[in-house]
N, C-alpha and C positions, 0 to 999 in steps of 0.2 A: 437439639436441634428434633421438631417432632414429626414424625411418621408425615402426618400432611403437609406440612413445608418443605420437607425431608420428597414427596411425590409431584407439585410444583413444580420446585424445578429441574425436578427426572421429566416429567412434560414434558416440557418448558423444550429443556434443553431435547429432549427430542426429536420432537416436533421440527425444531431450526435444523437436528444432523436427516433428516429424512429433506427436506424442501432442500436443502445445501446439496444435496447426494445427487439430484438428480439435476443442479446444475451448472457440477465438477465433471461430467463425461461430455459434455460436449460441447459442439463447435471445435476451438481446436486455440494451439498458445497464446496468450500475446505479448506484443513485442516488449513489454517491461519482462516478465512472465521469461521468454529466453538468454533476455540482458542477466537478471540473477540466477538463472541457472547455470551463463555460462562467465560470472564469476566466481559462482562457487566452485568452478573448474580451478578457480587458476586461487585460493586458498589465500587471506591476509589481513591484516589490521587496519584495513582500508579501503576507499575505492572512490574513485571524482565524482562519483555523485552521491554517494549513503556508505552510512560506516557498514562492516561485518557480518552484526549478526545475521540477514539474511541469504551473505552466500554460504555460511556455516548450515541455514534449515536448506539449502539444494542439496550442499552435499547429503544431509541426513534423508531427501529427500527419492536422489540418486539412488541411496546407497538398501535402502529398507524398498526401496519403488522402483528402482533406474527410471527413465525418465518416462510413468505415468503422470499424465495429465492429469485422471483421480486422485492423483500416489501425493502430487504438488500441489496439489487446492485443498489434501486435506488441511496439512497445516495450521493456515486461513478458516476453516472450517471451526475447526477444534479451537484457534481464539475467540471468536467468534460464542461460540457453549462456553468459555471461562468467563469473556465480560457478560453473558447473559448473567451467568452464578455469580459473578461476586458482585452481581450488583444488585443480583438477590440478598444477599450476604451483606450488604450495608447499607440495605434495610432492613433488614435483621438487626441489624449494627446497634443503628439510629432511631428502636425503639419497637419495630417494626413487627405487625404476624403473622400470619395465614396471609390473607389480606392484600397487605403494602407487598410484601415477595409476588402475589399473585401480580400487581396489576406493573411492577419494578419491573418482572419478566418480561409482561409481557410488549411493552413498551418496548426493550430491545426486543423484543421477536418482530415486534411493528413498526419498526426505522429501517422507512426501503432502503436509506441509505446506504447500512450495514450491511445489505444484503448485496451490492458492489462490487463495497470493501474486501468483504470476508473470503469475494467467486475469484477474484484477482490475488496470484501469489505474488506480494507485493509488501516492505515495511506498515505501510496504509494500520493495514490489521490488530498488526502486534504490535505499535504505534499507542492505538488505541485499546489496547487492552494491563498496557505500562502504565496507562495514566488511571485505570479503572483500578488498578493494585494499587498502585501511591497514594490513593483519596483513600480506599479501603483499606491498608495498613496504617494513616495514618487516624482514620476514625478506632481503625483499635486502639488506638494508644492509647488518643485522648476518652477512650470510655476501662484502659485497665492499669494504665501505669506502665504497661511492662518494655523497658528498654531493647527488647527481641523482634520490635513491630516497628520504634524508628528505624533499623536494623535491616528489616525486610524491605525500605523505604526509602533510602538508599542502593540497597540493592536496585532493587525497581528502581531505579534513578538510574543509574549505571547504568545495569539494560536496556534501559530506553533509549537515553541516548546512544547507543552501541544497533541501536536498529532508526533509530533517525534524530535530528540531533534540533525539532522541533519537541523534543525532551525539554530541551533547556525555558522553553518558554510557559511551562508549566511547571517547570522547580521556581521561574519567577513569581505564577503567581498565584506557586503555597507559601515562597518567604513574605512578601504582603501579605496575606489574609494570612496568616498564626502574630504579624502584626496587634492582629485584633482577638485575638486571645487570651483571653486572660490577660491583658498588655502588657503585650510578648514576653509572660509566660517564660514561654517552650523556648528564648534565646537564652536564661540564662539553667536549660539544661544543658551537662555536655553531651553528652548525648547526640545531642540533636545533629552535632559538628562529630563526629563520629560515625553520625546515620553520611554526612556528606561526606567524610574519607573515602565509607564507603561507600558508594558513587565515585566520588572519582580515580578511585584503586580496580572499580568495573572498567572506566573509563581508559582511563590512562595510557593502554594499546593503540585507540582510535587515534589521544591530543598527539600521541609522537610522531606516528606517522603521517597525521598533516603535520607538521611540525620540519618531519624531515621533503617531505613533495611540496614544500611550501604553498601552504591550505588551499589546496585546489576547492574546499566547501564554499572559503571564497570566489572561487571565482565562478563556481556554480551557481550560486547562493544573486552576486551579480547574472550573469542570464535570463536566471529566470525575470528576474528583478525585467530586465530587458526585455524577452520574448513572450514572459505570460502571464506576471503578476501586476505588470503596467498597463494591462487592458482592464485589472481586475475593476473593478469603482461600489464604493463604502456601502450604494444604493439594492448592489446585484447580491452582497454577500449577509446583508441582514433579509434582503427578502427570500434568499438561500433555507438561511432557516425556518418558514411563516409556510412549507408548503404542505405543510402537512399536522394540521390545527388543530388534531388531536393529542399527537407529542409535543404540537408545541405550546397547548396546555399544561396538560401536566408538566414538562418541567419546568412555566411559569409559576405552575404552583409550586413544586421541584426545591424552585430560589428564594419563595416568600417564605417557607415553610422556614429551611434553613437559615434565614435571614432573622424570622423573628426567637430561633432557638435561640441562647448565649454561648452553646455549647460548642455550635456546630456554625454559628454568620461566621467564624474566619472559612469558610465552604465556599460559603456566600460570596463572598471577598472577590475569594481565586481565582473565582471561575468569571466577575466579570471581571476580574483583572488581563480574564487570560485570555475574553472576548474581543474588548477594544483593541490587547496590546495586539491580536491581527488582525482586527479592521483598518485597524491603522495605518496594517502594518500594510497593507491590501495584501492576505495569502490569500491562496483557495475556502474556500465556506469551507471545505470537507476535509482541514486540520483541524476547525474546532470543533468535528465531532466527539471528540473525547471528552468531554464538558457533561454531556449529555446523559450515559450512564448515575451517575451523580446526582444527574437532579431527579432521572428517574425512583433514582431509589428511595430522595423527599421528597418526591410527590406521591410517591406510593403510600408511605404513613401517611398521611396529609387525606387521601385520598381515603386509605383503614379508618382513621380519625370519625370521616364524615357517617360512615356507611357502616358504624364501627354496633349499630343500635337497629341496625335492619338484619334480613335474613338471608342468608352467606345466598341466596341463588341472584340475590341482587350482586353482589364479585362478581358473580360469571356471566351477568348482562354488564357488568360496565366492560369489563375488562373485553370480553369481546368485541362491543363499541367501538376499542378499542384497535384492538389484530384485520375484523374483518373487510373494512373498507379497504383496507390497502391492498388486499392477494391480487386483487384484480393488474395491481402492477407490480410486483415480484416477478413475471417473464423479461422486465424492460432494465431492469436490472441484474438476473442472473439464468443462465440458460436452460431454465428448464423443460422448457422446446425447443423442437426440433428447427429447423430453420424457416425448411418450407412452413410446417404449424406456426412460426415465430411470421414472418413472413404475411399468413394470414387475419394475423390476430390484428399486428402491427395496418393491417389494409394496404403496403404498400409493393407502389407498383417500376414493375421494368422501367427504364428510359437509354437508352443507345444501351440497350444492351449489361446492364449495371441497379443495383438496386443496388437504393442509400442505408445502408442502418446507423445505427448513432455513433459514434467513434469506437467505446466501447468493441461492442462486437465485432465491426469492424475490420478493426485489429486483431484480429479472430482466424482472418482467413489472407491466404494468398503463402501462405507463408512454404505450408509446404508445396508447394507447385514452384516457385520460385528455384528452392533445392533437388525436385526434379531439376526444371530444364536445366539447371548449372552444371548438375549428375549429368544430363546429357549430355552434354561441352564437353565438361574434362572428357569424360569415356572415350569423346571421340579422336582426343586427344595423343598423339606417339607416348609407345610406356616410356617414353628418352624425355617427352615432355611432361610428362604428367612427370616424373619421378623433379622434373623444373620449375614447377608449378606456383602464382597464388590466385589464393582467389581474397580480389579484394569488392570490399561492401564499402555503400554509402553510407550508413546511419549503423546503430545499431542495432536496430529490428529483423537488420537482413543479415547479418555480421554476427548475430542470437544465435538465428533462425541455418545456417551453415553451417553451426558448430556446431547444432545440439542436437539438427531432424539429419544436417547430414551424416551426426557418426553412423542411422541405416545406408550411407550411399556409403561409407570409407569414403570420405573425404575429407580432404586436412584441414585444416584447419585455417580457419580464415584471418584475415585483417581487416582491421579498417584502422580511418584517424577521431572514432568518436566516442570520447568519451572516457571510461574508463580500457573500452578493445586498444584507445594510442599508448597506455599504459603495460602494454604487454609483446607494442611492436613488427614489426614492417615483415619479420617470415626469412623467407629469404632473398638476401640483396644481391645479390649476382642472380632473381627470377627470367626463363628467356619465354616465358606465354605468362603471361598474366588476364584474368577469368575477371569482368567488375559487372560489379553487380552496381547496378542502381545511380551509378553518377555520372553526371550529367555526361554531351560535348564536350565543351567547353574544358571541364578537367583533366579526362582524358587526354585532348588532345593537348593536353599540355603537355603532359606528364611519356610521351610515347610517341614515335615516332609511323607505331603501324596500329593505327585502331581499325577495327572492320564489326559491323554492329550486325548481332548474331537476332535477337530478336527484344521488336520494344511489347513488356511482360501487361498483361492485365486479368483485371482478376474479377466476373460479377459479383461478391458481396465486400472486395475488401475496401480499404481507406481510401483515397483522394492518392494520398501523398505516396501508397503504394501502388496507383497505373499507375499508367503511360510513362512507365519508365526502362531506362535500357540495360540491354545483357549484353559486352563487348569482348569479344578477343583483343589484348593489348601485347604490343611485342618493341625489344628497341628502347630501354626506356631515356630518351631525355633529359632526366637531370641526377643531380646526383640523391638516388635516392634517400640515404639516410640523413641526410640535408636535408632533403624533401620532407620527411617525415618529421626531425625534431625543429624545426621548422614551423610545425604545426598547431604549438603545446599553446600558444595563446587564442585557439583555434576547435580546440575540442568541444568544447559548446554548444558550433554555427551550427 
């Protein structure tokens, strides 16, 4: 690779790092981040909501950075940088020179949803990385016929499945697409099946865990379909792909280039199959975003071909026209501004003591205050009561806050019947005192004879779900706690 090509990749990667570093230190932990850090303290081959890859990264985050907001969010930021780098490398493998790398990398940099996806410590960023890496290794194999690239494809698939099960849709799209590569010639290559075997071996521990736990994956998918995906319309899914015209046009150009190129037509078929599979299953629109880097790479190659006879400065003008129009929207997707400046930037008004933020930003507020209040109640108990006290949180956000942020206060581990927290049990069976956070009055009164309301919790910026929530002190259970816990097995995703 030439120096100017390396320079372009380095410059774009550095710009991405600078932008993201400002966003990684503002506001607080998101509820999903608190869950992912919580599961890292219970390392296993699987969890109720997702495979174990994110938990391993959470453990590494703790080892290297403690529970630092910046340190934790560094991992998705590095994933974003790698996606940008691999996108540029794909453009190179597709025959592009420095202009193609510039256009491809700029599209990744300008793709606004990636700022949201790559700020939060969630499996989404790594899902996009594994999809991009899988495409890259397959393209390299087509160019080199080196079996090592096929095996690396299988490894990327296996790791991707250990991160997010939507990787199966990528694999399905690839299998269909390869039928159109030299009339399925690759299916005669035994190394393709060795690649599949590598993927299976990497994924096998989670598959065994799913079998041992009666496949919570299926229960979680059913809950998602019932409570979230059922509301997704086909039109909304398509319209979400059209919100950034320059990026969408580059993607269409890339798809057109792939369809015209006999060696890489299989990529276009794979992308179309993946897109319509997601569409027909009413997936969230961001589930399909991992297909874009390969389209950006192909689009970059075509744009370079059109501008090859133009002077170099035209390439920079086109790249600037792709990126600069989207800069004003970056603060909406990654918190580069302080909350006070963001409120001014959005021209948000206070209503009844509250300011309504977007759901992601609102979910970064209120946790510290909840934990501090629980700690004050916990410290008000006698030493004997503190030794025999259970902290019961209604959802995984509240439980994750008590588990992770509560370490600063020396609070005991919380319990919750929500998601993976249910797996870890009910703690002290015969606790004398229960501090209930977020559970509504009918729930606590059904479970305990003595229920005392301490406070209704509000926060200026927190999400509606975490406003107006009660904090109770409860005593004298009316139910058998073990049975109460086990009977909830079918409702952990409610």
